[in-house]
C-alpha positions as CSV (number, residue, x, y, z in Angstrom):
1,M,8.1,-3.3,14.8
2,I,8.0,0.1,13.1
3,K,5.6,2.6,14.7
4,L,3.8,5.5,13.1
5,T,5.5,7.8,15.6
6,D,8.9,6.6,14.3
7,L,8.0,7.8,10.9
8,Q,6.5,11.1,12.1
9,S,9.6,11.9,14.2
10,S,11.8,12.3,11.1
11,R,11.1,14.9,8.4
12,A,13.6,13.1,6.1
13,V,11.7,9.8,6.5
14,V,8.3,11.5,5.9
15,D,9.7,13.2,2.8
16,D,11.4,10.1,1.4
17,L,8.2,8.0,1.8
18,A,6.1,10.7,0.1
19,Q,8.4,11.5,-2.8
20,A,9.8,8.1,-3.6
21,Y,6.9,5.8,-2.6
22,D,3.8,8.0,-2.7
23,F,3.1,7.1,1.0
24,D,2.4,10.6,2.3
25,I,1.9,10.8,6.1
26,D,1.1,14.5,5.8
27,R,-2.0,13.7,3.8
28,A,-3.5,11.7,6.8
29,S,-5.0,14.9,8.1
30,R,-7.3,15.3,5.2
31,D,-11.0,14.6,5.5
32,Y,-11.6,10.9,5.1
33,S,-15.1,10.8,6.8
34,W,-16.4,9.2,3.6
35,I,-14.7,5.9,4.5
36,R,-17.1,3.3,6.0
37,F,-16.6,-0.4,6.6
38,T,-18.7,-3.5,6.4
39,P,-18.4,-5.0,8.9
40,E,-17.6,-1.9,11.0
41,H,-14.0,-1.5,12.2
42,R,-12.3,1.3,14.0
43,F,-9.6,2.8,11.8
44,L,-6.9,5.4,11.7
45,V,-5.8,7.0,8.4
46,I,-2.0,6.9,8.5
47,A,-1.2,8.3,5.1
48,G,-2.6,9.3,1.8
49,E,-1.3,9.2,-1.8
50,S,-1.3,11.6,-4.7
51,T,-4.5,10.4,-6.4
52,G,-6.6,10.8,-3.3
53,G,-6.4,7.3,-1.9
54,A,-5.7,6.5,1.7
55,F,-3.8,4.0,3.8
56,L,-5.6,2.9,7.0
57,A,-4.7,0.9,10.0
58,Y,-7.9,-0.9,11.1
59,G,-9.2,-3.4,13.6
60,D,-8.6,-3.8,17.4
61,G,-5.6,-3.2,19.5
62,D,-2.5,-1.0,18.8
63,F,-2.7,0.8,15.4
64,D,1.0,0.0,14.7
65,Q,0.1,-3.7,14.8
66,M,-3.2,-3.6,12.8
67,P,-3.7,-4.6,9.2
68,I,-3.2,-1.9,6.6
69,L,-6.0,-1.2,4.1
70,Y,-5.6,0.8,1.0
71,V,-8.7,2.7,-0.3
72,T,-8.5,4.3,-3.7
73,S,-10.4,7.3,-4.9
74,E,-11.7,5.2,-7.8
75,G,-13.8,2.8,-5.7
76,Q,-11.4,0.0,-4.9
77,A,-10.2,-1.2,-1.5
78,G,-8.3,-4.0,0.1
79,K,-5.9,-5.1,2.7
80,V,-2.3,-4.6,1.6
81,A,-0.3,-5.7,4.7
82,S,-0.7,-7.3,8.1
83,N,0.8,-4.3,9.8
84,L,2.7,-1.0,9.2
85,S,6.2,-2.7,9.3
86,E,5.2,-5.2,6.7
87,W,3.6,-2.5,4.5
88,L,6.8,-0.4,4.5
89,A,8.9,-3.4,3.7
90,I,6.6,-4.2,0.7
91,V,6.4,-0.7,-0.6
92,V,10.2,-0.2,-0.4
93,A,10.9,-3.5,-2.1
94,V,8.2,-3.1,-4.8
95,P,7.5,0.6,-5.3
96,Y,5.5,-0.4,-8.4
97,W,2.9,-2.2,-6.2
98,Q,0.1,-0.3,-7.9
99,D,1.1,-1.6,-11.3
100,L,1.1,-5.1,-9.8
101,L,-2.5,-4.6,-8.8
102,H,-3.5,-2.9,-12.0
103,F,-1.9,-5.6,-14.3
104,S,-2.7,-8.6,-12.1
105,G,-5.1,-10.4,-14.4
106,G,-7.7,-10.4,-11.7
107,G,-5.4,-11.4,-8.9
108,D,-3.1,-14.0,-10.5
109,L,0.2,-14.1,-8.7
110,A,2.1,-15.3,-11.8
111,E,0.7,-12.4,-13.7
112,M,1.9,-10.0,-11.0
113,R,5.4,-11.5,-11.2
114,R,5.4,-11.0,-15.0
115,T,4.3,-7.4,-14.5
116,A,7.1,-6.9,-11.9
117,E,9.7,-8.1,-14.5
118,L,8.4,-5.6,-17.0
119,V,8.2,-2.5,-14.8
120,N,11.1,-3.1,-12.3
121,G,13.7,-1.3,-14.5
122,R,11.6,1.8,-14.9
123,Y,11.2,2.2,-11.1
124,A,14.8,1.4,-10.4
125,E,15.7,4.5,-12.3
126,E,13.0,6.6,-10.5
127,V,13.7,5.5,-6.9
128,A,17.3,6.0,-5.9
129,D,19.1,3.2,-4.1
130,S,20.2,5.8,-1.6
131,T,16.6,6.5,-0.6
132,R,15.8,2.8,-0.1
133,T,19.1,2.2,1.8
134,H,18.4,5.2,4.0
135,L,14.9,4.1,4.9
136,M,16.0,0.5,5.5
137,K,18.7,1.7,7.9
138,V,16.9,4.4,9.8
139,L,13.7,2.3,10.3
140,A,15.7,-0.9,11.0
141,M,13.4,-2.4,8.3
142,Q,13.4,-6.1,7.7
143,E,13.5,-7.3,4.2
144,I,10.8,-9.8,3.0
145,S,12.1,-12.7,0.9
146,D,9.1,-12.6,-1.5
147,P,7.3,-9.3,-1.1
148,I,5.1,-9.9,-4.2
149,A,3.7,-13.1,-2.7
150,V,3.2,-11.5,0.7
151,F,1.4,-8.6,-1.0
152,H,-0.7,-10.9,-3.1
153,R,-1.6,-13.0,0.0
154,N,-2.7,-9.9,1.9
155,V,-4.9,-8.5,-0.9
156,T,-6.5,-11.9,-1.4
157,A,-7.2,-12.1,2.4
158,T,-9.1,-8.8,2.5
159,D,-11.5,-9.2,5.4
160,C,-13.8,-6.2,5.1
161,T,-15.5,-4.0,2.5
162,V,-15.5,-0.2,2.2
163,V,-18.9,1.1,1.4
164,A,-19.8,4.4,-0.2
165,A,-22.4,6.8,1.4
166,D,-24.9,5.5,-1.2
167,G,-24.3,1.9,-0.2
168,W,-22.1,1.0,-3.2
169,R,-19.4,-1.6,-2.2
170,Y,-15.9,-0.8,-3.2
171,E,-14.3,-3.4,-5.6
172,S,-11.2,-5.5,-5.1
173,L,-7.8,-3.9,-5.6
174,F,-7.0,-6.5,-8.3
175,N,-7.7,-5.3,-11.8
176,K,-8.3,-7.5,-14.8
177,F,-5.6,-6.1,-17.0
178,R,-2.6,-8.4,-17.7
179,S,1.1,-7.7,-18.2
180,D,0.5,-8.0,-22.0
181,D,-1.6,-4.8,-21.7
182,L,1.4,-2.8,-20.4
183,R,2.7,0.0,-22.6
184,I,6.4,0.4,-21.7
């Protein structure tokens, strides 16, 4: 089990996650007081990303074992992993996870797989194998045999809603665009 303190204890790991995977632990200290849940859950912001979104561990128990919720700055939210270890395994395996959501055809697993086939090459060039190998080794990360299916299952199983200050409910992370809409 990977713990948040494991990540925080290595500047190289923090930098690799931020630069290669847009999972920026340093952004966790920003003001996220705008995040509210229905039903209420306690949560800890563990990282942010470049467009203003946040990754939260939420629920009861040890934060390192809690589900991970991703909240965008555009009004979408959803569970992305059952715990921090699983999220890191997913994000390292499929660094294009945001494209999978955006071009999911409303949450269709087959559509997400088609999107992955189209965008994988672009990300392979951007994310060095050495970064992936370094993180896998340093964090003793377990590979997931089908990270896209696990990711899809988690988003589909979202068990709470983020609510804006005005009462507006955040939408699902799944977008209606399809792989045919991609401009590569």
